[in-house]
C-alpha positions as CSV (number, residue, x, y, z in Angstrom):
1,M,14.9,-6.5,-8.6
2,H,11.2,-6.0,-8.0
3,M,8.7,-3.3,-8.7
4,M,6.7,-2.3,-5.7
5,F,3.5,-0.2,-5.7
6,V,2.8,1.7,-2.5
7,Y,-0.4,3.6,-1.9
8,G,-0.4,4.7,1.8
9,T,2.1,5.6,4.5
10,L,5.1,4.5,2.5
11,K,4.6,7.2,-0.2
12,R,6.9,10.2,-0.3
13,G,6.0,12.8,2.4
14,F,4.1,10.2,4.6
15,P,5.2,8.8,8.0
16,N,6.9,5.5,6.9
17,H,8.6,6.7,3.7
18,E,11.9,7.9,5.1
19,L,12.5,4.7,7.1
20,W,11.4,2.1,4.5
21,M,11.3,3.6,1.0
22,E,13.8,6.4,0.7
23,K,16.6,4.0,0.0
24,H,14.8,2.5,-3.0
25,R,14.6,3.9,-6.5
26,F,11.5,5.9,-7.2
27,V,10.0,5.2,-10.6
28,G,6.9,7.4,-10.7
29,Q,3.3,8.1,-10.0
30,F,1.0,5.2,-11.0
31,Q,-2.6,4.0,-10.5
32,T,-4.1,0.5,-10.5
33,R,-5.5,-0.7,-13.7
34,N,-8.4,-2.3,-11.9
35,S,-10.6,-0.7,-9.2
36,F,-10.3,-1.8,-5.6
37,P,-11.8,-0.6,-2.3
38,L,-9.3,1.6,-0.4
39,V,-10.2,2.1,3.3
40,V,-8.8,3.4,6.6
41,A,-9.0,0.5,9.0
42,G,-8.1,-1.0,12.3
43,K,-7.0,0.4,15.6
44,W,-4.0,2.2,14.0
45,H,-6.2,3.9,11.2
46,S,-4.0,2.4,8.5
47,P,-4.7,2.6,4.8
48,V,-5.8,-0.8,3.4
49,V,-6.6,-1.9,-0.2
50,I,-9.2,-4.7,0.0
51,A,-8.6,-7.7,-2.3
52,E,-11.8,-7.1,-4.2
53,P,-10.9,-6.2,-7.8
54,G,-13.6,-4.4,-9.8
55,K,-15.1,-2.7,-6.7
56,G,-14.2,0.8,-5.4
57,H,-11.8,3.1,-7.4
58,K,-8.5,3.0,-9.2
59,I,-5.9,3.5,-6.5
60,S,-3.2,6.2,-6.8
61,G,0.3,5.5,-5.6
62,E,4.0,5.3,-6.3
63,V,6.2,2.6,-7.8
64,Y,9.7,1.8,-6.5
65,I,12.4,-0.6,-7.5
66,V,13.4,-2.8,-4.5
67,D,15.9,-5.6,-4.2
68,D,15.4,-8.9,-2.6
69,Q,16.3,-7.6,0.9
70,G,14.0,-4.7,0.5
71,L,11.1,-7.0,-0.5
72,F,11.9,-9.1,2.5
73,E,11.8,-6.1,4.8
74,L,8.6,-4.8,3.4
75,D,6.9,-8.2,3.8
76,R,8.0,-8.2,7.4
77,I,6.6,-4.7,8.2
78,E,3.4,-5.4,6.3
79,G,3.0,-8.6,8.4
80,T,2.7,-11.1,5.5
81,H,3.8,-13.8,7.9
82,L,1.1,-12.9,10.5
83,V,-2.6,-14.0,10.7
84,G,-4.5,-10.9,9.7
85,G,-1.5,-9.3,8.0
86,Y,-1.3,-8.1,4.5
87,N,-1.0,-10.4,1.5
88,R,1.6,-9.5,-1.2
89,I,0.0,-9.8,-4.7
90,L,0.9,-9.0,-8.2
91,L,-1.0,-5.9,-9.3
92,E,-1.1,-4.3,-12.8
93,V,-0.6,-0.5,-12.6
94,E,-0.4,2.3,-15.1
95,M,2.1,5.2,-15.1
96,I,-0.3,8.1,-14.9
97,E,1.5,10.5,-17.3
98,A,2.8,8.0,-19.8
99,G,0.1,5.3,-20.1
100,I,2.7,2.5,-19.5
101,F,1.5,-0.6,-17.7
102,H,3.6,-2.7,-15.3
103,D,3.0,-5.7,-13.1
104,T,4.1,-4.7,-9.6
105,W,4.0,-6.2,-6.1
106,S,1.6,-4.5,-3.6
107,Y,-0.1,-5.3,-0.3
108,V,-3.8,-6.0,0.2
109,K,-6.0,-7.6,2.8
110,N,-9.1,-9.8,2.6
111,R,-12.2,-8.0,4.0
112,S,-12.6,-10.8,6.6
113,S,-9.2,-10.0,8.2
114,I,-10.1,-6.3,8.8
115,D,-11.6,-5.8,12.3
116,V,-13.1,-2.3,11.7
117,I,-13.3,0.0,8.7
118,H,-13.4,3.7,9.6
119,D,-13.6,5.3,6.2
120,E,-13.8,4.3,2.5
121,L,-11.6,6.5,0.3
122,T,-12.0,7.5,-3.3
123,G,-8.7,6.0,-4.6
124,D,-6.1,8.4,-3.1
125,Y,-4.9,8.1,0.5
126,L,-4.2,11.5,2.0
127,R,-2.4,12.0,5.2
128,D,-4.8,10.9,8.0
129,P,-4.1,12.5,11.4
130,R,-5.5,9.5,13.2
131,Y,-2.8,7.1,11.8
132,V,-0.5,5.8,14.5
133,P,3.1,4.9,13.3
134,A,4.6,1.6,14.5
135,S,7.1,3.5,16.7
136,Q,4.2,5.0,18.7
137,R,2.0,1.9,19.1
138,L,1.2,0.5,22.5
139,T,-0.2,-3.0,22.3
């Protein structure tokens, strides 16, 4: 079993939650221990954490328990196998209400693999009406 920290469209109430996260066990609300830049980027206006610890803000999100198959599926949808896709890294997060720290998996990108940044956020991704779900993307 693996702990997975999600901060964007995989959170509860967001476009990709029901399809990819609803089957996994929700643990709680967390934030990253370190600060990172959180941006809306690319032609699909996707939320992206940039792999630059110490810059930006602490990122708010949710932690889930996922099994090996769930981790494999999430890697696939986040494009970890693709040039320009996300990188899965271990990230230390803190449970907001309890002050408990955990190491979790999460997805980040290097700034050099981001073609365009539309907005930099303050640590909490809110629903962005410009986001295009995978089911509606035309290449």
